[in-house]
C-alpha positions in Angstrom: -47.6 -20.6 2.8 -50.3 -20.9 0.1 -50.4 -23.7 -2.4 -51.3 -23.5 -6.1 -51.8 -26.5 -8.4 -49.6 -26.0 -11.5 -50.4 -29.3 -13.3 -53.1 -32.0 -12.6 -52.7 -35.2 -14.6 -50.9 -33.3 -17.4 -50.0 -35.5 -20.4 -48.9 -32.9 -23.0 -46.1 -30.3 -23.3 -46.6 -26.6 -22.5 -47.0 -24.1 -19.7 -48.6 -24.7 -16.3 -51.0 -22.6 -14.4 -49.4 -19.5 -12.9 -48.8 -19.1 -9.2 -48.4 -15.6 -7.7 -46.2 -14.6 -4.7 -46.6 -10.8 -4.8 -44.9 -8.8 -2.1 -42.7 -11.6 -0.8 -39.0 -12.4 -1.4 -39.2 -15.7 0.4 -38.4 -18.7 -1.8 -40.9 -21.5 -1.7 -41.0 -25.0 -3.1 -42.4 -26.9 -6.0 -43.4 -30.6 -5.7 -43.5 -32.5 -9.0 -44.9 -36.0 -9.3 -44.7 -38.0 -12.5 -45.8 -41.5 -13.4 -44.5 -43.1 -16.5 -44.9 -46.3 -18.5 -42.8 -47.9 -21.2 -39.9 -45.6 -21.9 -40.9 -42.4 -20.1 -39.2 -39.0 -20.6 -40.1 -35.8 -18.9 -38.2 -32.4 -19.3 -39.3 -29.2 -17.8 -38.1 -25.8 -16.4 -39.1 -23.8 -13.4 -39.7 -20.2 -14.6 -40.4 -16.9 -12.9 -41.4 -13.4 -14.0 -41.5 -10.0 -12.4 -44.3 -8.8 -14.6 -46.3 -11.9 -15.5 -45.3 -11.5 -19.2 -41.5 -12.2 -19.5 -40.5 -15.5 -18.0 -37.0 -16.9 -17.3 -35.6 -19.9 -15.5 -35.2 -19.3 -11.8 -32.8 -20.9 -9.2 -33.8 -24.1 -7.5 -32.1 -26.8 -5.5 -32.7 -30.4 -4.5 -33.1 -31.7 -0.9 -29.8 -33.5 -1.2 -27.9 -30.3 -2.2 -29.9 -27.5 -0.5 -27.1 -24.9 -1.0 -26.5 -25.6 -4.7 -28.9 -23.6 -6.8 -29.1 -24.1 -10.6 -31.4 -22.8 -13.4 -31.0 -25.7 -15.9 -33.8 -27.8 -17.3 -34.8 -30.9 -15.4 -35.1 -34.3 -17.1 -36.3 -37.5 -15.6 -36.8 -41.0 -17.1 -38.3 -42.7 -14.0 -41.4 -42.3 -11.9 -40.6 -39.7 -9.1 -41.9 -37.4 -6.5 -39.3 -34.6 -6.1 -39.4 -31.4 -4.1 -37.5 -28.4 -5.7 -36.6 -25.6 -3.2 -36.8 -22.1 -4.7 -34.0 -19.7 -3.9 -35.2 -16.7 -1.7 -34.3 -13.1 -2.4 -35.2 -13.4 -6.1 -37.1 -10.8 -8.1 -39.9 -12.9 -9.4 -43.6 -12.4 -8.5 -45.1 -15.1 -10.8 -44.1 -18.8 -11.1 -44.9 -21.4 -13.7 -43.5 -24.6 -15.1 -42.9 -25.3 -18.8 -42.8 -28.9 -20.1 -40.7 -29.1 -23.3 -40.7 -32.9 -23.6 -43.2 -35.5 -22.3 -43.4 -39.1 -23.4 -45.7 -41.7 -21.7 -45.8 -39.6 -18.5 -48.6 -38.1 -16.4 -47.5 -35.1 -14.4 -48.8 -33.4 -11.2 -47.2 -30.3 -9.7 -48.0 -28.0 -6.8 -46.2 -24.7 -5.9 -45.9 -23.7 -2.2 -45.2 -20.0 -2.0 
């Protein structure tokens, strides 16, 4: 399983680097670490694309509920390190994260595909 750094000390909104998993239908994982001060807020989505151009939210689950996959945005207001499991059998070849809200947070993220 290869790893790709998606964010390193990110402090602004926007897209991450892109990770590729061409030729595989295995899922994978994304580990997101965020450190906040004051009143931190961090909202992001996990997105995939078949062609590297058109991105959409892809199914992920948490370790506590490994069979419950959702595609909704993720919001946290505390310092965390969370692993998101990516559903296997999906038709995406490219992966990225998109931060839509970020207040007094520093974010690191790594994809394992």
